[in-house]
N, C-alpha and C positions, 0 to 999 in steps of 0.2 A: 256529582251524581253517581250513585252506585247502581250498576246493573244487577239483575237478579243473581247471576252466578257469583258476583263479587260479594253480595250480601249474604248468600248462603255460606260461602267460604268463611266469612267473618264470624258467623254463628258457630263455627267449629263442628258442623254436622258431619256425620259419616259420609264418605265419598259416594257410596252407593245411594244414599238417600238424596244427596244433592243431585246426582244424575237423574234419579227418578222424577224429582220435582221439575227439573228442566224439561223432561219429556212431557209432563203435564202441561207446562207452559207452552210447549210446541203445539199441543192439541188445541189450546186456547187461541193461539195465533191463527191457526187454520180455520177454526170455526168463526172467529171474529171476521175474517175476510169473507166467508160465506154469508154471514149475517149482513155485512155491509153491502154485499152485492144484491141481496134481496131478490126482487122479481127479475133483475137483469141476470142473476146467476141461476135462475130457474129453481130456487129452493123454497118458494112460498107455496102455500096451499096444503090441502089435506091429502093424505096418502091412501085413503079408503081402506085402512087396516087398523086393527086394534093391538095394543101391546098386552103384556101379561096381566096388567092391572085392569084390563077392560076399557081402557081409555083410547079414544080416537087419536091416531098418530098423525102428526104433521110430516111433510116431506123431510124437513130439516131434522126432526127427531131421529129419523132413520139414518140420514146422512151423518149426523153428528155421532150417533151410536157406533156406526160401522167404522168411522174414522178413528175414534178413540180406541175401539176394540182392536183394530188392526195395528195401531201404533203401539199399544201396550203389549199386545201379544208378541210383537217383534222385539220387545225390550227384554233382554236376558234377566233383568232384575225382577221381573214380574212373574210370579208363580201362578196367580189366578186372578180372575176378573169377575165382578158382579155388577150388573147394570139394571137400571129401572126397566129397560127395554128387553131384557133377556130373562126368560122363565127360569133357567138354571144357571149356576155359576159356570164359568168357562175356564178350563185349564189352559195354562200358557207354557211356562218353562219350568221343567222339573227342578232345576237348581236355583230358581228364583228366591229372593229374600222377602218379597212383599206381596200382599194381596191388595187389590185396588177395587173399591166400590165407587160407583159414580152415577150421577144423574146427568145424562149427556146434554139435555136442554131443558132446564127448569123454566117454567113459565111459558111453555111453547104456545099456549093459547094467545100470547101477546105478539107472536111473530108477524102475523098478517096485518097488525095495526101499527107496526114499527115502534113497539114499546119494549121495555126491558126484558131480556132473557139472560140466562147464564148457565154455566156448567159447574157442578159441585163434585169434589173428589174427597174420598176418605181413604187413607192408606193405613193398612194394618200389617204387623209382622207376620210372615209366613212360618208356620211351624214345620215339623217333620211330617212325612206321610203324604198321601195323595191329596189332590185338590178336590174337595167336595164342599157341600154347604156347611157341614160341621166345622170345617177349618175356618170359616168366616165368623163363627158364632163367638165373637169377642166383644166385650163391652166397650163403650166409647172411650173409657179411660186407657184402653190399650192402643189407641191410635198413635202412629208414628208421625202423622202429618194430616192436616186438613186444609183444604183451600177451595175457594170458588173463583171463577172468572166471570165477570159481569160485562155483557156487551151492551153498551149504551152510547151516549155522545163520546165517551172515552171508554176504552177497554181497560178494566182494572182487575187486579188479582189481590184478594185477601188471603193471607197464608199464616199458618201457625205450625210449628214443630214442637210446641210445648215451651217455647221461650218468648212468650208474648205473641201478639198478633201484628203482622206487618202488612202494609199496603203498597202495591206497586201499580204503576200506570204504563200502558203500552205506548211507546214513542212511535208515532206513525212514520217518522222519518227514518229511524234506524231499525224498527221492528223489535226493539229490545224492551223488556220490562224493566222499568226504572223505579227504585225505591223512593216513595214519596212520604212515607210515615213509618218510622221504625218501631213505634210503640203506640199502637192504636189504643185509645182509652174510651170506654163507654161511660158517660156520666152516670152517677148513681141515681140521680133524680131526673124526671122527664115530664113533659106535658103533652106527649104524643103517644098514640097507640094505633096499632094496625090490626084489623080483624075484618072478616067477611060478614058484614052486618046482615046480608040476606039470609043467613042461617040462624039469626037470633032466636027464633021460636023453637029451634031444635036443641039449644044448648042446655047443659045441666044448670040447676038452680044457682050454683056458686058463680058461674060465669055470667048468668043473667043478671045477678045482683051487682057483680063487680062492674060490668059495662054500664048498667043503668046508673050507677053512682058516678062514673066518669062523665057520662052524658049530662047528668044533672048539674055539673059544673060548680061554679062558685056558690050557687044556692043550695047545693046538695051536701051530703055528709063529708065529701073530700075537701070542700071549701075552696076549690079553685077550678079554673077552666082547663079542659083538655081538647086537643085537636086530633081528629082521626085521619089517618093516611092509609091507603090500600092500593098496592100496585098489581096484585094478583100474580106475583111471582115471588116465591120465598126469597130467592137470591137478591131481588131488588129491595124487598122490605128489610131483610137483614143488613144489607149494605147501608141503608139509611140509619139503622140502629148503630152500626159501627162508626158511621160518619158523624152522628150528632146525638145519639141516644134515642130512647124510645122503647116501647114494648111491642113485640110481635107475638101474636097467638093464633093458632088454629086448634081450637079446643075439641074435646069429644062432643058428639052430637047424636041425635036420633033420626037424622034425615034419611039415612040408609041403615037400618038396623044390622045389616050384615057387615057394614063397614063404618063403625062408629068413629074411626080415626081417619084423617086424610093423609098426613105426611109419613114418609117412610123413615124408619129408625136408622138403617145402616148407611144410606147415601143422601139423606137430607138432614134429619134431626141431629145425629151424632156429629157430623162435621161442623154444622152450624153452631152447635152447643160448644164444641171445642174452641172455635174461633171467638165466640162471645165470652166464654169464661176466661180465656187467655187475655181478653181486653178488659177484664174487670167486671163483666156482667154475670148474669145467672141464667140457667136454662133448666126447666122443670116440665113435667107432665101435668103439674098441679098437685101431685101426690108424691113424686120422687124425682131425684136428679136424673136427667136424661142419660148422661154418660155412665150412670151406675147400672143401667138396665142390662140384664143378661139376655141377649137376643135368642129368639126361638126359631126364627126362619128369616131368610134373606130379604123378603119383601114385607116384613113386619111393619105395621103402622102404629103410631103413637100420637097422643096429644102433645102439643108444643106450646110452651109459654117461655119466652126468652127476651132478654134485653137488659135495661137499666136495673141494677140490683135492688134498689129500694122499691121500685115499682113492681118488680116480680114478687118481692116479699109481700107487698100489699095485696097482690092478686092471690097469693098462696094463703093469706089469712082468711079470705073468703072461702077458699076450699076447705080449710081446716074447720071453719065454723059450720060448714054444711056436711 
């Protein structure tokens, strides 16, 4: 069994990037312990505050954000930080080599019901000059690394540095992340999809038609039955895609005209797209490859369609027709 540090060394990664990934794993270990503690650790419940997105924060949202921010700021390799919970980017170390974007606790609405939550990281190269929002405006194709850490019955980490996608599991006895799959592969075909059906009436016609045909099953134009799954945490739904295939989508809608998109490009869509593509899947907005988008601001939102390649292509055909 290979520990995380041994696996990274075998990939021949730059030493600095190896050390940074190990720091991200350390953040995951500590948050995992807090999540397991639940009510006993005093981390459940609402914090009675809102983040920059206007979303009500959970206590653990704030705790996880501060924990990661402090750990990364103390790491000399990190030049700047961008978080879902921070309105502006945060400068760290002048001589750092990397910028880190993160969602400290994806799916935090699941915390109080003891369901899946996770942490998502996207690592970008740091250029010359000061740390400001412009420094982070790099497309997903520029990512040096992407990973998520999922806190569930087991704590697992999916990781890519552009050499395929690997899966690690946290050994509760040794507290080491152990390699369990060195080449995650997303099947090209699938019979599962994940979408928030409560928003159906607000979707664009293309998505309306696509989902209607999936639901029609064997008697419909697709000629076969599909199952729907929905965890309400992107990290959980994407983990299912990486584990056994499927399609996950959070499409554009008209529910809130001021916010037609739900998911954030820099610290949700881009890292997940990188992980899925490196496992043989595809990731699109419906009209363009997610990782090809030139970001405009740190909290930019986009539509997301990702997962099994043939099923993503099928969904994109509906968008092309509309």
